[in-house]
N, C-alpha and C positions, 0 to 999 in steps of 0.2 A: 658473378661465378667466376668469370676469368680473372678479374681484379684480384680477388680474394687469393687465387692460386699465385698470381704474381708476387704479391707482398708477403708471402711466407706462412700461408695458413696450411692447414692439413690438406692433402688430397682427399677427396670424397671417398670413403671406404677404405682409406689406408693410413697407416700411422707414420708414413715417411713424411718429413717436412721439407718444404722448399728451402734452399740455400739463402739465409737472410744476410744481407749485406749492408753495412753502414759505416761510415767514417766520421770522425771528429779530428779535425787537424789543428795544431797549434803551431805557428810558425814565429820564430823569433829573430829579430834582426837589431842586435845590441851594437853600441858604438865600439865598444873596446875588448870584446870577445867574439869567438865564431857565431855565425848565424846557426840555426837548427830548425828541425821540424819533428813533431812529436805527432805520430798519427795512431788514433786509437781507433780500432775497428772490432767488429763482431762478424765472425764467420762460423756458421752451424753452431751458433749460441756460445761461442767460445772467445771470450775477450782478450785482446792481443794489443800491445804497444809495440810500434815499429818507431824507432827513432834514428835521426842522422844528425850529427854534428859536423858542419862543413868545415873543412880547412879555411883559414884566413883568405880573404878575399876569393873565395869559391863558393858560389851558391848559384841556384837555379835562376836563370835569366841575365846572369852576369857572364859566365863562362860557357864555352861549349863542352869543356871537360871538367867534370866536377869532381873535386877531391874531399874525402873525409877524414876527419880526425878519428871518428868513431861512428859506429852504426851498429845496429842489433835490434832483436826482438826480446820482450819481456812479455810473459804470460801474466795475465792480470787476474785477480781473485774476482769471481762472479759478483760477490757482495760488495766490494770495494768499486768495481766499475759500475755497478748498480746505483750506488751512492753518487758517483761523478755524473752519470748519465742523468740522474733526476735533477742536478743542479742545470745541466746543460738544456734539458728539456723546459726548465721554467723561463728560459730567456727567449723572446721574440726576435729572432735573427732577422726575419724579414722586414719588420718595422723598426729595426734597430737605427737610432740616429741620435749620435752624441758628437755634434761638431766641435771640433777642438781647433781653435784658431791661435794656440799659443805658439809663439816663435821658439824653435828649439834647434840647436846646433849638435848636441848629442844626447844620448838617452837610448830608449829601446822602441822600436817599432814591432807591434804584434798583429797578427792576422789570425783569427779563428775561423774555420770554416766547417760547416756542417753538411755532409753529402750524403743523401738519402739512397733509398734502394735503385731509385730510377736515374741517379747520377745528377740530380738537381743539387745545386749548391747555393747556400746562403752564408754570407760571411760577416763579421765584425772587425773593423781595423780601429786600432787606437795607439797612442805613443806615449811613453813615461807617463802613465797614469797616476794621479795621487788618489788616495783612498777615498777622501771626501767627495770628490766630484765625479768619480768613476766607480760608484757601487756595483752596477750590473757587472762591468768589467772584472772587478775585484772578486765577485762571487764565482766567476769562471776560474780566475787566477787561484783563489783559495782552493778550489775543486781539482784543479790541474796539479798544484803543488802537493796537495794531500794524497792523491793517487801516485803520482811519480815518486814521491819520497818513500811512500810505504812499500812500493814495488821494486824499487832499484837496489841492485846489490853490487854492481860494477864500479869499481873506484873512479875511472875517468867520468862516467856518467854522474856520478854523486857528486864530484868536484865541480862538473859543469853546471848542474842543476843549482848547487849552492852559489855560484858565481853569477847565474841567471837571475836568482831570487834578490840578489843585492840591487837589481834595477828597479824594485818594487817597495813599497812600504811595508817590511816585514821586521 
């Protein structure tokens, strides 16, 4: 009974729903353009994308003061988010293992984190994936680009996403 109340079921005898909260975070660290993070979240059943494009040489963990080229929020269509989420839910984040021992000097590093209602985090990390050897990762990247490109209207964000896409096999 207590567990069902905590994870977002209706209160017994009430139509009021508990605030559901989850996040899916995509962090990008490309060699030649700014780093970024795109956080997809659901709050009270409303999907939202928060994004930050960091100024060159300024990103979490490197600087005390973080500067942004652009940041903002984008309301997402519930149907588009549901399609995206269905792809994410097919991936086993906990048992993910794709060891990549390639030597790389440039390219892109990606971290995808899934954070549940309790704050537990599971993540996938990879770098400069090729479509043939990174099928799981590309299913996530395909879903990411489909959702972001269909939801984006700001010029700087569109240009950044196009540049980011250049690091992948598209």
